matplotlib code that plots the C-alpha trace (Angstrom):
import matplotlib.pyplot as plt

x = [-45.7, -44.2, -44.3, -46.4, -44.2, -46.5, -45.7, -41.9, -40.3, -38.7, -38.6, -35.0, -33.4, -31.0, -32.0, -29.5, -30.9, -34.4, -33.4, -31.8, -34.8, -37.2, -35.1, -35.1, -38.9, -39.5, -37.4, -39.5, -42.7, -41.8, -41.6, -42.5, -39.5, -35.9, -33.3, -30.7, -27.0, -26.5, -29.4, -28.0, -24.5, -21.8, -19.2, -15.9, -13.5, -9.9, -8.0, -5.9, -7.1, -9.6, -12.6, -13.7, -13.6, -16.4, -18.8, -18.1, -18.6, -22.0, -23.0, -21.8, -23.7, -26.8, -26.2, -25.8, -29.0, -31.2, -30.0, -30.0, -26.6, -24.9, -21.2, -20.0, -21.8, -21.0, -17.3, -17.4, -19.1, -16.6, -14.0, -16.4, -16.6, -12.8, -10.3, -6.6, -4.8, -7.9, -8.4, -4.8, -5.0, -8.2, -6.9, -3.8, -5.8, -8.4, -11.5, -14.0, -16.7, -17.8, -17.1, -13.5, -13.2, -14.7, -12.3, -9.3, -10.6, -11.1, -7.7, -6.1, -8.0, -10.0, -7.1, -6.4, -9.0, -6.9, -3.7, -2.0, -2.8, -1.2, 2.0, 2.2, 1.8, 4.5, 6.9, 6.2, 6.8, 9.3, 10.9, 9.9, 11.2, 9.5, 8.3, 9.5, 11.5, 9.2, 6.1, 7.8, 8.6, 5.1, 3.4, 5.7, 5.0, 1.3, 1.3, 3.7, 1.5, -1.6, 0.0, 1.2, 4.9, 8.0, 10.3, 12.8, 10.1, 10.0, 13.8, 13.8, 11.0, 12.6, 15.9, 14.3, 12.4, 15.4, 17.2, 20.2, 22.6, 21.4, 21.5, 25.1, 26.0, 24.4, 26.3, 29.6, 29.0, 27.5, 24.4, 21.8, 21.0, 19.9, 16.6, 16.9, 20.4, 19.3, 16.4, 18.7, 21.3, 18.7, 17.2, 20.7, 21.4, 18.1, 18.6, 22.1, 20.8, 18.0, 20.5, 22.8, 19.9, 18.9, 22.5, 22.7, 19.5, 20.7, 24.0, 22.2, 20.0, 23.1, 24.8, 21.8, 21.7, 25.4, 25.0, 22.1, 24.2, 27.1, 25.0, 23.5, 27.0, 28.2, 25.2, 26.0, 29.7, 28.7, 26.4, 29.2, 31.6, 29.2, 28.8, 32.5, 33.0, 30.2, 31.9, 35.3, 33.7, 32.2, 35.5, 37.4, 34.9, 35.2, 39.0, 38.9, 36.6, 38.9, 41.9, 40.1, 39.1, 42.7, 44.2, 41.9]
y = [-1.6, 1.5, 4.6, 7.5, 10.5, 12.8, 10.8, 11.3, 12.0, 15.2, 17.0, 17.7, 16.4, 18.3, 19.1, 16.6, 13.9, 14.8, 14.5, 11.1, 9.9, 11.1, 9.4, 6.1, 6.2, 7.1, 4.1, 1.9, 3.2, 2.3, -1.4, -1.9, 0.0, -1.1, 1.1, 2.6, 2.0, 5.7, 6.0, 7.0, 6.5, 7.8, 10.4, 9.2, 8.7, 9.8, 8.8, 12.0, 13.4, 15.8, 13.7, 12.0, 8.2, 7.8, 10.0, 8.3, 4.8, 6.0, 7.0, 3.7, 1.8, 3.7, 2.8, -0.9, -0.9, 0.8, -1.5, -4.5, -5.6, -8.9, -8.9, -10.0, -7.3, -4.6, -5.4, -5.4, -2.0, -0.5, 0.0, 2.4, 4.6, 4.8, 6.9, 7.8, 6.6, 4.9, 2.9, 1.8, 0.7, -1.3, -3.0, -4.2, -6.1, -8.8, -8.8, -11.6, -9.5, -5.8, -5.8, -6.8, -4.0, -1.4, -2.4, -2.1, 1.0, 2.7, 1.7, 3.0, 6.2, 6.9, 7.6, 11.1, 13.7, 15.8, 15.9, 18.0, 15.3, 12.6, 14.7, 15.3, 11.5, 10.7, 13.2, 11.7, 8.0, 6.3, 2.8, 2.0, -0.8, -4.1, -2.9, -4.9, -3.0, -4.2, -3.0, 0.4, 0.5, -0.6, 2.1, 4.7, 3.4, 3.4, 7.1, 8.0, 6.3, 7.9, 11.3, 10.6, 11.3, 9.9, 7.1, 9.7, 10.6, 7.0, 7.0, 10.3, 9.3, 5.9, 7.4, 10.3, 7.9, 5.8, 6.2, 8.6, 5.7, 3.8, 7.0, 7.5, 4.0, 4.4, 7.6, 5.8, 2.8, 5.1, 3.2, 5.9, 6.2, 2.6, 1.7, -2.0, -2.0, 0.4, -1.8, -4.8, -3.0, -1.6, -5.1, -6.4, -3.5, -3.9, -7.6, -7.0, -4.4, -6.8, -9.6, -7.2, -6.1, -9.8, -10.6, -7.6, -8.5, -12.1, -10.7, -8.5, -11.4, -13.6, -10.8, -10.4, -14.2, -14.3, -11.2, -12.8, -16.0, -13.9, -12.0, -15.3, -16.7, -13.7, -13.9, -17.6, -16.9, -14.0, -16.4, -19.0, -16.4, -15.2, -18.7, -19.2, -15.9, -17.0, -20.3, -18.7, -16.3, -19.1, -21.0, -18.0, -17.4, -21.0, -20.8, -17.7, -19.3, -22.3, -20.0, -18.2, -21.5, -22.8, -19.6, -19.8]
z = [-12.4, -14.1, -11.9, -13.2, -13.9, -11.9, -8.7, -8.8, -5.4, -6.5, -3.2, -1.9, -5.1, -7.4, -10.9, -12.2, -9.9, -11.0, -14.7, -14.3, -12.2, -15.0, -17.7, -15.8, -15.2, -18.8, -19.8, -17.5, -19.0, -22.6, -22.1, -25.8, -27.0, -27.0, -25.4, -27.7, -27.1, -26.3, -23.8, -20.4, -21.8, -19.4, -20.7, -21.9, -19.0, -19.7, -16.6, -16.6, -13.3, -14.9, -13.8, -10.6, -10.8, -8.2, -10.1, -13.4, -11.9, -10.6, -14.1, -15.5, -12.8, -13.8, -17.5, -16.5, -14.4, -17.0, -19.8, -17.5, -18.7, -17.8, -16.7, -20.1, -22.1, -19.6, -19.8, -23.6, -23.7, -21.3, -24.0, -25.8, -22.7, -21.9, -23.7, -23.5, -20.4, -19.0, -22.3, -22.4, -18.8, -19.5, -22.6, -20.8, -18.2, -18.0, -15.8, -15.1, -13.5, -13.4, -9.6, -10.3, -12.8, -10.5, -7.6, -9.9, -11.5, -8.1, -7.0, -10.2, -10.7, -7.6, -5.1, -6.4, -7.1, -9.4, -11.4, -8.8, -6.2, -8.5, -8.9, -5.2, -4.6, -7.2, -5.6, -2.1, -3.1, -0.7, -0.6, 3.0, 5.1, 4.3, 0.8, -2.1, -4.8, -7.5, -5.6, -5.2, -9.0, -10.0, -7.9, -9.5, -13.0, -12.5, -11.5, -14.3, -16.9, -15.5, -15.7, -19.2, -18.3, -19.9, -18.7, -17.3, -14.7, -13.6, -13.1, -11.3, -8.9, -8.2, -7.2, -5.2, -3.0, -1.9, 1.4, 1.5, 2.1, -1.0, -3.1, -2.0, -3.0, -6.4, -7.0, -6.2, -8.5, -11.2, -12.3, -12.0, -15.8, -16.4, -14.8, -15.2, -13.7, -11.0, -9.9, -9.7, -7.7, -5.3, -4.8, -3.9, -1.5, 0.3, 0.7, 2.1, 4.5, 5.6, 6.2, 8.1, 10.3, 11.0, 11.9, 14.1, 15.8, 16.4, 17.8, 20.2, 21.3, 21.9, 23.8, 26.0, 26.7, 27.6, 29.7, 31.6, 32.2, 33.3, 35.9, 37.1, 37.5, 39.4, 41.7, 42.3, 43.1, 45.4, 47.4, 47.6, 48.8, 51.4, 52.7, 52.9, 54.7, 57.2, 57.8, 58.3, 60.7, 62.7, 62.7, 63.9, 66.7, 67.8, 67.8, 69.9, 72.4, 72.7, 73.3, 76.2, 77.8, 77.6, 79.0, 82.0]

ax = plt.figure().add_subplot(projection="3d")
ax.plot(x, y, z, "-o")
ax.set_aspect("equal")
plt.show()
């Protein structure tokens, strides 16, 4: 049953919430009318950090609910509501469901509440132990693309987040201007460092094992020596006793 407009639960609600609630109920009450495409349409989402992804998704959800859209239709209509960076991002990906889109959308545009936060995140990117070089590069590219920066920003951020030892090596071999060569070199360096660490760990383990065996051998030899000393002491005591008896 449609809800009468005069029975709306308006108490403790903001004017915006009241307005949306009123629009929805009016839509429910006009069952004999078809909704227009633009009814409850969310604003265009740019993806440049000037809008909040969570708030936009809430408006898109409202649009889907009021229009009773299926997954397929909702995904097709999305391209009309996305512009700029967000539109480019959307067109370069494929989604089977709206939930899948929302998860990817939130991951891409919902992590940072402002452009300043994105810039700070880009400047703080680091290639950490265990992270693949390609994952590191992809994270940087996503932020650079979202900010609308040039390829030189990707190169600068990539180098800046490397360890000092890798940066020194890159300076020596002079491959800091070619991103493709740079990525390949960093992959080789990280693989080498990983193998070196593994070999070092194995070496330490073997050393500890040998050391444990050596200590066990020393303890055994000491026990044997103590037994021989004790036997020698007993033998000497017996000889002295015999000497006293003979002298008497």
